[in-house]
Backbone as CSV, one residue per row, in Angstrom:
resi,resn,N_x,N_y,N_z,CA_x,CA_y,CA_z,C_x,C_y,C_z
1,MET,-81.812,-6.396,125.608,-81.943,-7.430,124.609,-81.196,-8.688,125.060
2,PHE,-81.864,-9.817,125.011,-81.277,-11.084,125.431,-80.450,-11.663,124.293
3,LEU,-79.214,-11.951,124.554,-78.311,-12.442,123.513,-78.061,-13.938,123.699
4,THR,-78.812,-14.752,122.984,-78.745,-16.201,123.105,-77.355,-16.737,122.807
5,HIS,-76.689,-16.183,121.798,-75.372,-16.700,121.417,-74.377,-16.602,122.561
6,ARG,-74.492,-15.594,123.388,-73.578,-15.431,124.524,-73.844,-16.479,125.599
7,LEU,-75.038,-17.007,125.614,-75.418,-17.998,126.600,-74.997,-19.409,126.169
8,HIS,-75.009,-19.689,124.882,-74.834,-21.057,124.390,-73.553,-21.318,123.612
9,TYR,-72.714,-20.332,123.400,-71.576,-20.519,122.496,-70.616,-21.612,122.950
10,ARG,-70.434,-21.796,124.249,-69.505,-22.838,124.713,-69.994,-24.230,124.305
11,LEU,-71.289,-24.475,124.443,-71.870,-25.749,124.023,-71.744,-25.914,122.510
12,TRP,-72.069,-24.869,121.757,-71.984,-24.931,120.302,-70.550,-25.172,119.849
13,ASP,-69.587,-24.495,120.483,-68.178,-24.703,120.138,-67.772,-26.159,120.378
14,LYS,-68.215,-26.715,121.494,-67.899,-28.109,121.823,-68.489,-29.052,120.776
15,GLN,-69.716,-28.794,120.350,-70.357,-29.629,119.337,-69.652,-29.495,117.983
16,LEU,-69.264,-28.283,117.633,-68.549,-28.074,116.369,-67.194,-28.769,116.369
17,LEU,-66.479,-28.677,117.479,-65.169,-29.316,117.554,-65.305,-30.830,117.408
18,SER,-66.345,-31.390,117.977,-66.614,-32.814,117.830,-66.825,-33.169,116.358
19,ALA,-67.554,-32.341,115.644,-67.787,-32.576,114.210,-66.489,-32.434,113.416
20,PHE,-65.663,-31.448,113.761,-64.394,-31.254,113.053,-63.508,-32.480,113.187
21,ARG,-63.550,-33.136,114.328,-62.699,-34.311,114.539,-63.069,-35.463,113.614
22,ARG,-64.291,-35.450,113.085,-64.752,-36.517,112.192,-64.841,-36.079,110.731
23,ILE,-64.489,-34.850,110.440,-64.754,-34.276,109.113,-64.052,-35.018,107.982
24,LYS,-62.863,-35.543,108.235,-62.135,-36.247,107.170,-62.588,-37.691,107.011
25,LYS,-63.354,-38.192,107.973,-63.807,-39.581,107.941,-65.154,-39.742,107.248
26,VAL,-65.784,-38.636,106.935,-67.126,-38.641,106.342,-67.053,-38.021,104.948
27,ASP,-67.771,-38.614,104.012,-67.817,-38.081,102.655,-68.270,-36.621,102.686
28,GLN,-67.595,-35.773,101.923,-67.896,-34.348,101.870,-68.293,-33.977,100.436
29,PRO,-69.544,-34.231,100.059,-69.961,-33.999,98.666,-69.969,-32.517,98.261
30,LEU,-69.949,-31.618,99.213,-69.967,-30.182,98.895,-68.591,-29.531,99.030
31,ILE,-67.560,-30.352,99.133,-66.210,-29.831,99.340,-65.775,-28.863,98.245
32,ASP,-66.291,-29.030,97.039,-65.919,-28.146,95.932,-66.429,-26.716,96.122
33,LEU,-67.286,-26.515,97.100,-67.846,-25.180,97.350,-66.980,-24.333,98.277
34,ILE,-65.923,-24.929,98.836,-65.027,-24.155,99.695,-63.629,-24.149,99.082
35,SER,-62.843,-23.188,99.480,-61.488,-23.065,98.943,-60.578,-24.153,99.514
36,ALA,-59.500,-24.412,98.803,-58.501,-25.377,99.270,-57.897,-24.931,100.595
37,ASP,-57.719,-23.622,100.759,-57.172,-23.093,102.015,-58.107,-23.365,103.192
38,LEU,-59.406,-23.181,102.968,-60.374,-23.430,104.032,-60.414,-24.918,104.382
39,TRP,-60.368,-25.798,103.384,-60.339,-27.235,103.645,-59.075,-27.614,104.409
40,SER,-57.966,-27.007,104.060,-56.711,-27.258,104.768,-56.836,-26.851,106.239
41,THR,-57.482,-25.715,106.489,-57.700,-25.267,107.862,-58.586,-26.270,108.611
42,CYS,-59.636,-26.740,107.956,-60.525,-27.740,108.565,-59.746,-28.994,108.940
43,CYS,-58.873,-29.449,108.053,-58.070,-30.634,108.318,-57.079,-30.395,109.457
44,SER,-56.507,-29.214,109.513,-55.581,-28.879,110.600,-56.300,-28.878,111.950
45,ILE,-57.518,-28.376,111.973,-58.317,-28.407,113.198,-58.627,-29.853,113.566
46,ALA,-59.018,-30.653,112.575,-59.335,-32.066,112.805,-58.140,-32.825,113.367
47,ASN,-56.944,-32.476,112.913,-55.715,-33.138,113.369,-55.183,-32.574,114.674
48,GLY,-55.826,-31.540,115.195,-55.360,-30.927,116.433,-54.155,-30.028,116.246
49,GLU,-53.862,-29.664,115.006,-52.706,-28.823,114.696,-53.037,-27.338,114.774
50,GLU,-54.317,-27.027,114.711,-54.764,-25.641,114.724,-56.004,-25.546,115.619
51,GLU,-56.119,-24.448,116.332,-57.266,-24.258,117.206,-58.461,-23.729,116.418
52,MET,-59.619,-24.296,116.676,-60.842,-23.840,116.032,-61.266,-22.502,116.648
53,LEU,-61.641,-21.566,115.804,-62.179,-20.308,116.307,-63.572,-20.550,116.865
54,SER,-63.948,-19.764,117.842,-65.271,-19.883,118.442,-66.361,-19.465,117.456
55,ILE,-67.528,-20.035,117.623,-68.697,-19.655,116.826,-68.991,-18.160,117.002
56,LEU,-68.519,-17.581,118.080,-68.722,-16.146,118.298,-68.103,-15.311,117.179
57,ASN,-67.096,-15.857,116.503,-66.472,-15.141,115.390,-67.374,-15.059,114.166
58,CYS,-68.439,-15.846,114.151,-69.375,-15.868,113.028,-70.616,-15.024,113.298
59,TYR,-70.656,-14.384,114.424,-71.844,-13.642,114.825,-71.933,-12.305,114.094
60,TYR,-73.071,-12.050,113.506,-73.332,-10.778,112.862,-74.132,-9.893,113.802
61,ASP,-73.591,-8.773,114.170,-74.264,-7.851,115.076,-74.988,-6.805,114.253
62,GLU,-76.280,-6.981,114.074,-77.042,-6.053,113.252,-77.137,-4.672,113.886
63,LEU,-76.884,-4.570,115.190,-76.908,-3.264,115.836,-75.629,-2.474,115.559
64,LYS,-74.587,-3.182,115.171,-73.299,-2.551,114.884,-73.161,-2.368,113.373
65,LYS,-73.838,-1.404,112.864,-73.801,-1.137,111.415,-72.735,-0.096,111.117
66,GLU,-71.980,-0.378,110.108,-70.893,0.556,109.748,-71.284,1.367,108.543
């Protein structure tokens, strides 16, 4: 089975980090849908105070069913 995420995650991580750096400069009309803790983490990543986790951490492996 070909796993696309393993091939492209570095590019996706780079694109996400670029977006995080601008997250506080752009209106966030859906901010009320996330917790204050999550927004704080986003701001810490934007400020370079915290490292962003890789998109690989969001991957759901349907073959690994518990």
